[in-house]
C-alpha positions in Angstrom: -29.3 -1.0 27.0 -29.9 1.0 30.0 -27.7 2.0 32.9 -29.1 3.3 36.0 -26.9 4.6 38.8 -28.4 5.0 42.3 -27.2 4.8 45.9 -30.1 2.5 46.8 -30.0 -1.2 46.7 -33.2 -1.4 44.7 -34.4 0.7 41.7 -37.7 2.2 42.2 -40.2 4.4 40.1 -38.6 7.5 41.5 -35.3 6.6 39.7 -37.2 6.4 36.5 -39.0 9.7 36.2 -39.3 9.7 32.4 -41.0 6.3 32.6 -43.2 7.2 35.4 -46.9 7.4 35.2 -48.8 10.5 34.2 -52.4 11.6 34.5 -52.6 11.8 30.8 -54.4 9.0 29.0 -52.7 7.6 25.9 -54.3 8.6 22.5 -56.6 5.7 21.4 -55.5 3.9 18.2 -59.1 2.8 17.6 -60.8 4.8 14.9 -63.8 2.5 14.4 -67.2 3.3 15.7 -68.2 -0.3 16.3 -66.9 -3.9 16.2 -68.4 -4.6 12.8 -66.7 -1.6 11.3 -63.3 -2.6 12.8 -63.7 -6.3 11.6 -64.9 -5.2 8.1 -61.9 -2.9 7.7 -59.5 -5.8 8.8 -61.2 -8.3 6.4 -61.2 -5.7 3.6 -57.4 -5.1 4.0 -56.7 -8.9 4.4 -58.5 -9.8 1.3 -57.1 -6.9 -0.8 -53.6 -8.0 0.3 -54.2 -11.6 -0.6 -55.7 -10.8 -4.0 -52.7 -8.6 -4.7 -50.4 -11.3 -3.7 -52.1 -13.6 -6.2 -52.5 -11.0 -9.0 -56.3 -10.9 -8.6 -56.7 -14.6 -8.8 -59.6 -15.2 -6.4 -59.3 -19.0 -6.6 -55.8 -19.0 -5.3 -56.3 -16.4 -2.8 -59.3 -18.3 -1.3 -57.2 -21.5 -1.3 -54.3 -19.7 0.5 -56.9 -18.2 3.0 -58.5 -21.5 3.7 -61.9 -20.6 2.6 -64.2 -21.7 -0.2 -64.1 -19.4 -3.3 -67.9 -18.8 -3.2 -67.4 -17.6 0.4 -64.6 -15.2 -0.6 -66.7 -13.8 -3.5 -69.7 -13.3 -1.2 -67.4 -11.5 1.4 -65.8 -9.3 -1.4 -69.3 -8.3 -2.7 -70.4 -7.5 0.9 -67.3 -5.4 1.4 -67.5 -3.7 -2.1 -64.3 -5.3 -3.4 -64.3 -5.9 -7.1 -61.7 -7.9 -9.2 -60.6 -6.5 -12.5 -63.0 -7.7 -15.3 -65.9 -8.4 -12.7 -69.3 -7.1 -13.7 -71.2 -5.0 -11.2 
């Protein structure tokens, strides 16, 4: 909640100096050099999360993700993700 007291009938930017614009640009949250690097990082985290959720069961993770198991295995291989007991 915010309370702003002013003698004017309208609140303007001058009444909100701490919220005003600055010449500084916000720091970028992007740390990836390319779109492919960003999407690969997202897919890797998503797949690892789903595998952890299903205790490494690729079939169940694939079903939950709505993809074929073979597609998930191929994507995992491309991203360098291995499941326990999987041969290199």
